[in-house]
C-alpha positions as CSV (number, residue, x, y, z in Angstrom):
1,M,0.0,0.0,0.0
2,A,1.1,3.6,-0.6
3,C,2.8,5.2,2.4
4,R,1.3,8.5,3.6
5,I,4.1,10.9,4.6
6,A,2.0,14.1,4.9
7,R,-1.5,15.3,4.3
8,G,-2.3,14.4,0.7
9,V,1.3,13.3,0.1
10,F,2.3,9.7,-0.4
11,K,5.2,7.5,-1.5
12,T,4.5,4.2,-3.3
13,E,5.7,0.9,-1.7
14,N,5.2,-1.5,-4.6
15,T,6.4,1.0,-7.2
16,P,3.8,0.9,-10.0
17,L,5.4,1.3,-13.4
18,I,4.4,3.0,-16.7
19,E,4.3,0.1,-19.1
20,G,3.1,2.0,-22.2
21,Y,2.1,5.4,-23.4
22,G,0.6,7.0,-26.4
23,S,0.1,10.6,-27.7
24,V,-1.9,12.1,-30.5
25,A,-2.1,15.7,-31.6
26,G,-3.8,18.0,-34.1
27,K,-2.3,19.8,-37.1
28,K,-1.4,23.0,-35.2
29,E,0.2,21.1,-32.4
30,G,2.1,19.0,-35.0
31,E,3.5,22.2,-36.5
32,G,4.9,23.3,-33.1
33,P,8.3,22.7,-31.5
34,L,7.3,19.3,-30.2
35,G,5.6,18.1,-33.5
36,K,7.9,15.2,-34.1
37,S,7.5,14.0,-30.5
38,F,3.8,12.9,-30.9
39,D,3.0,9.3,-32.0
40,V,0.3,10.6,-34.4
41,V,-0.5,14.0,-35.8
42,E,-4.0,14.3,-37.2
43,P,-4.2,16.7,-40.2
44,D,-8.0,17.0,-40.1
45,G,-9.6,18.7,-37.1
46,H,-12.7,16.5,-37.6
47,L,-10.6,13.3,-37.7
48,G,-13.1,12.0,-40.3
49,E,-16.0,12.4,-37.9
50,E,-19.2,14.5,-38.3
51,T,-18.7,16.7,-35.3
52,W,-15.8,18.1,-33.2
53,E,-17.1,16.3,-30.1
54,K,-16.9,12.9,-31.9
55,A,-13.4,13.9,-33.1
56,E,-12.3,14.4,-29.5
57,S,-13.7,11.0,-28.6
58,K,-11.6,9.5,-31.4
59,L,-8.5,11.3,-30.0
60,Q,-8.9,9.4,-26.7
61,K,-9.5,6.1,-28.4
62,T,-6.4,6.5,-30.6
63,S,-4.1,7.4,-27.7
64,I,-5.3,4.4,-25.6
65,R,-4.7,2.0,-28.5
66,L,-1.2,3.5,-29.0
67,A,-0.5,3.0,-25.3
68,L,-1.8,-0.6,-25.3
69,K,0.3,-1.4,-28.4
70,R,3.4,0.0,-26.8
71,A,2.8,-2.0,-23.7
72,G,2.1,-5.1,-25.7
73,V,-1.3,-5.7,-24.1
74,T,-5.0,-5.5,-25.1
75,A,-8.0,-3.8,-23.6
76,N,-8.9,-7.2,-21.9
77,D,-5.7,-6.9,-19.9
78,I,-6.8,-3.5,-18.3
79,D,-8.7,-3.7,-15.0
80,A,-9.7,0.0,-15.0
81,V,-9.5,3.2,-17.0
82,F,-9.6,6.7,-15.5
83,S,-10.6,9.3,-18.1
84,G,-12.0,12.8,-18.3
85,D,-12.3,15.8,-20.6
86,L,-13.8,19.3,-20.7
87,I,-17.0,18.6,-22.6
88,N,-20.2,18.6,-20.6
89,Q,-20.4,15.6,-18.3
90,C,-17.1,14.2,-19.9
91,I,-18.9,12.9,-23.0
92,A,-15.7,12.6,-25.0
93,S,-14.5,10.0,-22.5
94,A,-17.7,8.1,-22.2
95,Y,-18.5,7.9,-25.9
96,G,-14.9,7.4,-26.9
97,L,-14.2,4.5,-24.6
98,R,-17.6,2.7,-24.5
99,E,-16.6,0.1,-27.2
100,L,-13.4,-0.9,-25.3
101,E,-15.5,-2.4,-22.4
102,I,-12.9,-1.6,-19.8
103,P,-14.2,-0.9,-16.2
104,F,-14.6,2.9,-16.3
105,F,-14.0,5.7,-13.9
106,G,-15.0,9.1,-15.2
107,V,-13.0,11.8,-13.5
108,Y,-13.0,15.6,-13.8
109,G,-10.1,17.8,-12.8
110,A,-10.2,20.1,-15.8
111,C,-6.7,20.4,-17.2
112,S,-5.3,18.5,-14.1
113,T,-7.2,15.4,-15.2
114,M,-4.2,13.5,-16.5
115,A,-2.3,13.7,-13.2
116,E,-5.5,13.0,-11.2
117,G,-6.1,9.9,-13.2
118,M,-2.5,8.8,-12.9
119,L,-2.7,9.2,-9.1
120,L,-5.9,7.2,-8.7
121,A,-4.5,4.4,-11.0
122,T,-1.3,4.4,-9.1
123,L,-3.0,4.0,-5.7
124,L,-5.1,1.1,-7.0
125,A,-2.0,-0.6,-8.5
126,D,0.1,0.0,-5.5
127,G,-2.6,-1.5,-3.3
128,K,-2.8,-4.5,-5.6
129,S,-6.5,-3.9,-6.4
130,V,-5.6,-3.8,-10.1
131,N,-2.8,-5.3,-12.2
132,R,-3.1,-2.7,-14.9
133,A,-5.0,0.6,-15.3
134,V,-5.1,3.3,-17.9
135,A,-5.1,7.1,-17.3
136,V,-6.2,9.1,-20.4
137,T,-7.6,12.5,-21.2
138,S,-8.1,14.8,-24.1
139,S,-9.1,18.3,-25.3
140,H,-10.1,19.8,-28.7
141,F,-9.7,23.5,-29.6
142,S,-13.1,23.6,-31.3
143,T,-15.1,21.8,-28.6
144,A,-13.6,24.0,-25.9
145,E,-14.2,27.3,-27.8
146,R,-17.8,26.3,-28.5
147,Q,-18.5,25.5,-24.9
148,F,-16.5,28.1,-22.9
149,R,-16.0,31.1,-25.2
150,F,-17.6,32.1,-28.5
151,P,-18.7,30.2,-31.6
152,L,-15.7,30.0,-34.0
153,S,-17.7,31.8,-36.7
154,Y,-18.0,34.8,-34.3
155,G,-14.4,35.7,-35.0
156,G,-13.8,37.5,-31.7
157,Q,-10.4,38.9,-30.9
158,R,-8.3,37.0,-28.4
159,T,-6.7,38.8,-25.5
160,P,-2.9,38.9,-24.9
161,T,-3.2,36.6,-21.8
162,S,-5.3,34.0,-23.6
163,Q,-4.1,30.5,-24.3
164,W,-4.9,28.1,-27.2
165,T,-6.8,25.0,-26.3
166,C,-4.8,22.0,-27.6
167,T,-6.3,19.4,-29.9
168,A,-4.5,16.5,-28.3
169,S,-4.7,13.4,-26.1
170,G,-2.3,11.3,-24.0
171,A,-2.7,7.9,-22.4
172,V,-0.5,5.8,-20.0
173,V,-0.8,2.1,-19.0
174,I,0.2,1.8,-15.3
175,S,1.2,-1.7,-14.3
176,R,2.3,-3.7,-11.3
177,E,4.3,-6.1,-13.5
178,K,6.7,-4.2,-15.8
179,G,7.6,-0.9,-17.3
180,S,10.4,1.6,-17.9
181,V,9.3,4.5,-15.7
182,E,8.6,4.3,-12.0
183,I,5.9,6.2,-10.2
184,A,7.6,7.0,-6.9
185,G,4.9,9.1,-5.2
186,G,2.4,11.9,-5.5
187,C,0.6,14.8,-4.0
188,I,-3.2,15.4,-4.1
189,G,-3.9,19.0,-4.8
190,K,-6.0,21.5,-2.8
191,I,-8.4,23.9,-4.3
192,A,-7.0,27.4,-4.5
193,D,-8.9,30.6,-5.5
194,M,-7.2,34.0,-5.9
195,G,-10.4,35.7,-7.0
196,I,-9.6,35.9,-10.7
197,T,-12.6,36.0,-13.0
198,D,-11.1,36.5,-16.4
199,I,-11.5,33.3,-18.4
200,N,-8.7,34.6,-20.7
201,N,-6.2,34.6,-17.9
202,M,-6.4,31.0,-16.6
203,G,-2.6,30.7,-16.2
204,S,-2.7,33.3,-13.4
205,A,-5.7,31.6,-11.8
206,M,-3.9,28.2,-11.8
207,A,-0.4,29.2,-10.7
208,P,-1.2,29.5,-6.9
209,S,-2.5,25.9,-6.8
210,A,0.7,24.6,-8.6
211,V,2.9,26.5,-6.1
212,E,1.0,25.0,-3.1
213,T,1.2,21.4,-4.4
214,V,4.9,21.5,-5.4
215,M,5.9,23.2,-2.2
216,R,3.9,20.7,-0.1
217,Y,5.6,17.8,-1.9
218,L,9.1,19.2,-1.6
219,T,8.6,19.9,2.1
220,A,7.0,16.5,2.9
221,T,9.8,14.6,1.1
222,G,12.6,16.8,2.3
223,T,13.8,17.4,-1.2
224,T,14.9,20.6,-3.1
225,P,14.6,21.7,-6.7
226,E,18.1,20.6,-7.3
227,D,17.1,17.0,-6.6
228,Y,15.1,16.9,-9.9
229,D,16.0,17.2,-13.5
230,C,12.8,19.1,-14.1
231,I,9.7,20.2,-12.3
232,V,6.9,20.3,-14.9
233,T,3.6,22.1,-14.7
234,G,0.6,21.5,-16.9
235,D,-0.5,24.5,-18.8
236,L,0.2,27.6,-16.9
237,G,1.4,29.2,-20.1
238,I,3.8,32.1,-20.3
239,V,2.0,34.5,-17.9
240,G,1.2,31.7,-15.4
241,S,4.7,30.3,-15.5
242,R,6.2,33.7,-14.6
243,L,3.8,34.0,-11.7
244,F,4.7,30.5,-10.6
245,I,8.4,31.3,-10.4
246,Q,7.7,34.6,-8.6
247,L,5.5,33.0,-6.0
248,T,7.9,30.2,-5.3
249,Q,10.8,32.7,-5.0
250,K,8.7,34.6,-2.3
251,Q,8.7,31.3,-0.4
252,G,12.4,31.0,-0.5
253,L,12.9,28.6,-3.4
254,D,14.1,29.3,-6.9
255,L,12.6,26.8,-9.4
256,S,13.6,28.8,-12.5
257,G,16.5,26.5,-13.4
258,V,14.3,23.3,-13.4
259,H,10.8,24.5,-14.3
260,K,9.2,23.5,-17.6
261,D,5.6,24.1,-18.6
262,C,3.8,22.0,-21.2
263,G,1.7,24.9,-22.3
264,V,4.8,26.9,-23.1
265,L,6.6,24.0,-24.8
266,I,3.9,22.9,-27.2
267,F,3.6,26.0,-29.3
268,D,5.8,28.7,-30.8
269,P,3.8,31.8,-29.7
270,E,5.5,34.1,-32.3
271,K,5.2,31.9,-35.4
272,Q,1.9,30.3,-34.4
273,D,0.0,33.2,-32.8
274,T,-1.0,31.3,-29.7
275,H,-0.3,34.3,-27.4
276,C,0.4,32.7,-23.9
277,G,0.8,29.1,-25.1
278,G,-1.3,26.0,-24.9
279,S,-4.0,24.8,-22.5
280,G,-6.7,22.0,-22.3
281,C,-6.6,18.5,-20.7
282,G,-4.8,17.2,-23.8
283,C,-1.9,19.7,-23.5
284,S,0.0,18.3,-20.5
285,A,-1.2,14.7,-21.3
286,S,0.2,14.7,-24.9
287,V,3.5,16.5,-23.8
288,L,4.0,14.1,-21.0
289,C,3.4,11.0,-23.2
290,G,5.1,12.4,-26.4
291,Y,8.0,14.3,-24.9
292,F,8.9,13.6,-21.3
293,L,8.2,9.8,-20.9
294,P,10.5,8.9,-23.9
295,K,13.2,11.0,-22.2
296,L,12.7,9.1,-18.9
297,E,12.8,5.9,-20.8
298,R,16.0,6.7,-22.6
299,G,17.7,8.0,-19.4
300,E,17.9,11.6,-20.6
301,I,15.8,12.5,-17.6
302,K,16.0,10.5,-14.4
303,N,13.9,12.3,-11.9
304,M,10.9,14.7,-12.4
305,L,7.7,16.0,-11.0
306,F,4.7,16.2,-13.3
307,T,2.2,18.7,-11.9
308,A,-0.9,19.1,-14.1
309,T,-3.0,22.2,-13.3
310,G,-6.7,22.7,-13.8
311,A,-9.2,25.6,-13.7
312,L,-12.4,24.3,-12.0
313,M,-14.9,26.6,-13.6
314,S,-17.8,26.0,-15.9
315,P,-19.9,28.2,-18.3
316,M,-22.6,28.4,-15.6
317,S,-20.2,29.6,-12.9
318,L,-18.8,32.3,-15.2
319,Q,-22.3,33.5,-16.1
320,Q,-23.0,33.8,-12.4
321,G,-19.9,36.0,-12.0
322,E,-18.0,33.4,-9.9
323,S,-14.2,33.5,-9.7
324,I,-12.0,30.6,-11.1
325,P,-10.9,28.1,-8.5
326,S,-8.0,25.8,-9.5
327,V,-6.3,22.6,-8.4
328,A,-2.9,20.9,-9.2
329,H,-2.1,17.3,-8.8
330,L,1.5,16.0,-8.7
331,V,3.0,12.7,-9.9
332,H,6.7,11.9,-9.1
333,L,8.3,10.0,-12.0
334,K,11.7,8.3,-12.1
335,G,13.5,6.6,-15.0
336,R,14.1,2.9,-14.2
337,E,17.6,1.7,-14.0
338,K,18.3,-0.5,-17.0
């Protein structure tokens, strides 16, 4: 069983492993700096489907199949899948995965969903309740714009602090048996709310929760930023990443030398006009599975913290004038000695 070392912080005892992973991205993501890292780049935003929502379901299905193939297993070998997305009631997950007939947990952590799913799968695997579980999530630029902002045909101008919702998905197979990357521990995030109400400035809304989670894990484990090759946040973007560094410096730690942000890495803001970078559940999931896990597998990175961040708002809460609460979940990953 996982060993509790502080409130919401644990270390694994049976060391669950990442046995396989898969990533799929859209055309714009494929044209970015990490384009060659993704397993599949889809040139068509509809992925051959009638609607964008069906296209997002297909993203999840594709990333899971890639992860299963890399692990050398089938859907029948998976005891549970943890999946979520941004569309109302997580329909991309439910409709995308129904034909796989894997025992299903629908989870919602907004853009923190990948880390949340990985934590839950890890706890079940470490406690020997499952032999294998999958964590997967997705996002799609067009489904998110339609739900949270304006119809694409409206042609509204995007603000300088806005981020571009990624059309992407990532999936990992977490196993008790074999794998090339160890899951050493994790930290369950707390809800933070700084009173920000601007939907186009989610990086600033999410940065405080990322700071709290990372600082709590470092304190509980007695480690410092220098103990890690990189400390990765989900999709704070350019503005949120700057705030993240400033807030940690105020608490006496400088993470600027090891901090990486998936939302900053996935796009070239100048060439691709994405303003403050990428966002969406699929942003951190695809960058983790396409960029960071292969580096851990090859030994280029040996020790990292993956902290996915999520803004826990909805169209209804924004219409009511509510602020944007956020949460950040952390997964500690280590490359396994060959």
